[in-house]
N, C-alpha and C positions, 0 to 999 in steps of 0.2 A: 206799781201795784201795791196795795196796802194790805198788811196782814191783819186779819180780823179774828176775834175770839180768843179764848184762852185754851191752848192745847192741854190736854190731859197728859201729865207726865207721870209715868208709872215706872218704878224701878223694881223689877222682879228678877233677882239673880243677875242683874246687869245686862239682861238680854231683852231687846225690843225687836220683834220681827213683824213685818207687814207685807201684804200682797198675797194674791192668789197663789196657792201652791207652796208657799213658804211653810216650813214645819212649825208647829206650835210647840211651846215648852211643856213637857209632860208634868202633870200634877199641879200646875198653877191654874187658878181660875181664869177663864176667858174674860178679858176686859177690852174695851175699845174707846179710843178718843177720836175726836173729829177736829181737824184743823182746816180752816177756811180762809181764803183770800178773795177779795172782790175789787172790782172796778165798777163804776156806774154802769148798770145794765147787765153785768155778768158776774159769775162766781165760780170758783174752783175749790173743791173740798177733797181732802184725803182722809180715809179711814185708817186708823193706826191701832190694829189689834195686837195684843200680846197675851201670852198664856194659852190656855186651852190644850187640846191634844190633837195630834195629827196635823192636818193642813187647814187653812181657812178656805172654805169651799163656796160660801155665798156672801154677798153684800147686797142687802135690800135697802134702798134709799127712799126717803120720803121728804118732800119739800113743801113748805107752806109759806104763803106770803100774806101779809096783812098791813093795812095802812098805819096802824098803831099797835103797840103791844097788847092793849086791852080789847081790840076789835076782833071780830070773827075773821077767819081766813077768807080772802077774796079769790085765791086760787091755791090748788094743791095738786100734787101728782106723785106717783110712785115709780121707781125703776127697780127691777129685780134682775139679779145676775151675779156675775163673778168679778165685777170691776171694783177695785178698792178706791177708785177716784170718780168724782162726780163733777161734771161741767154743766152749768145751768145758766139760763138767762134769768134776770130778775127785774122787777119794776123799780126804777130809781126812787129812792126815798122810802120805800116800803121795808118793813121788818121781815126778815126771812129766817125761818127755823129749818135746819137740815138735821135729819135723824137717820142713822144707819143701824141696821140689825145685822150682825156678823154671826155666821155659823161655822163651827169647825167640823172636821170629818167624823167626830164622835157624837155630834148632835148638840153640843153645848152652844148656847147663844149668849150674846151680850149686845147691849144697846148703848150708843153714844150719840151726842147731839151738839150742835153749835148754833148760835143765833147772831145775826148781824144786820145792819142797815145797808141796803143796796145803794 
């Protein structure tokens, strides 16, 4: 499996917490990175939120595929819920953009994304 994308590395007080139900660090702004790996025809992405207040309660994912970076998407879909990980099929050779919106228990939100060629 080949690692794709550039993970967002954030150092806030040396603490990085991810996953549903994990406590957020008080008084730090909510931020999120997306780390994706892919093989031909499939991809796996992790949301990596840090900061915020309370717990991370939702992860809303959006996926778009397009033949080239400058073309319109040929397919797209959304997944809503509490899963910090996305597993998806993708069309070999197409450019894929994955975006996640994370919300903490106090209502703060942050968006992260990653792009790769399937």
